[in-house]
N, C-alpha and C positions, 0 to 999 in steps of 0.2 A: 509539416510532420506535426505530429499532434505535441503539445507538450501536459506531461502527465505527474503532478502533483502527487503525493499519497503521503497521508499521516494514521496513528493507530495515538487511544489516549485508552490507558489503566489504569481502574480504581483497584492499588493496592498492586502485588508483585508477587505470585497472580491476582488476579482480581478481576471483575467486569472490565470487555474490553469494546470499543467503537473503532470504526475507522471510516475519514474523510476519502476521496478519489476529488481530486480538482482537472478536469480532461478540459483543455483549450486547444483551441485550432484556430485561422483565420477570421473565423463566421460565430464561435461558437464557445460557450464557456457554458461546461455541466458542472452540477455538484452534486456528489452522492455519498449520505451517510450510510452506515450500517453497523447491526452488533454483530459482531466476528465469538462472542463466548469468552469463558473465563480462560485469560488466558497471562501467560508473563509477557515482561514488557516485548523482548524479542519475538516471541511467538506473531504477538497481535500485528510488529512490523510487517512479517513473512507473509501475514494473512491480510493485510491490510495492500499487499503487492500483488498478492493474485486474484483479490475483488477489483483492483486496477486493471489489470489484464484481462477477466471477464469483464468488465463493463466498459473497458475499449472493445472489444471484439464484437460486443454488443453495436456498439458504434459505428461499425464497419473501421476499425482507423486498422492501417496498413501498417503505418511507419509510427512510431513511437519513440521519443525521449521520456523517459520516467525517472524522476526526480522526487531522491529519498536524504533524509536525513539521520539516515541507518547506518552506518558506515558497514556494520555486518554483513547485508544482504548486498553493499554494492562489491566487497571483496568475496563473496560468495557469488557473483555472478562473474566476476574478471577470472576467476581460477576456475568456475565448474565444480566447486568444492562446496561441503560448509565444513568446519573443525569442529564442530559437534555437531553428532550422531544424531540427536533432538531434531536438526534443523532439515535431515536429509529428505522426508516427507515434502516439506512444504517445495525445496528447491527442484524434485523429481513434479509437483505439479505444475512450478514456472514450467519447466522442462518440457512437458504435456502440452501447456498455452503457447509457448513460445513458436512452433510453426503457424500458428494463425497468424503470425506478421511477414509482413517483408523485411522490417527494418523493425530491430528493436533495442536500443541501448538505455543500462542504468546510469545514472551518474549522483554521487553524491554531491548534497548542498546543506551548507550550513542552516543550523536549526533558527535562523532568524528568516532565513529565504524563503523559509517553508511556513510562512504565520498562516497562509488561509487553510489550506490545509489542517495543521496543529490546530485553529481556532474553530473549526469545524467537527473536528473529530472529538474535540471537547468537549461544545457543545450538543454533541447527538449522545455525548459517554453521560454527561450530566441530564440531558434528557431521560435517558433510559433508566437510572438510576432512581429519579422524579419517580415517573409514570408506574417502576418496579413497586414501590412501597403506597 
């Protein structure tokens, strides 16, 4: 089963945002970063989650355990519902991607355990802002 760590970094709230996705299996360690737009911090986490699923699908991952430091995302996935309607389109997109996988689990982890994804998201955001100016 692939282990997928994802995180987002935002400059302001809302602000320019980037995400990082780390996909690990027995033989590989893939790192992806992506600019995801002008978003608030929670929307950026949702966008990172969606990008993680898209990258996993591109790698033909069928069984995945996704790790997030966003309790909001874990709760939404456990309850199959969002408290704030603003996040419903993100959950709907996840539901479209979900059938691409045989097994898909989402687990909350403390921020300290998501350091690699956090580091790459911050680096991608720094590079984006630096190159933008």
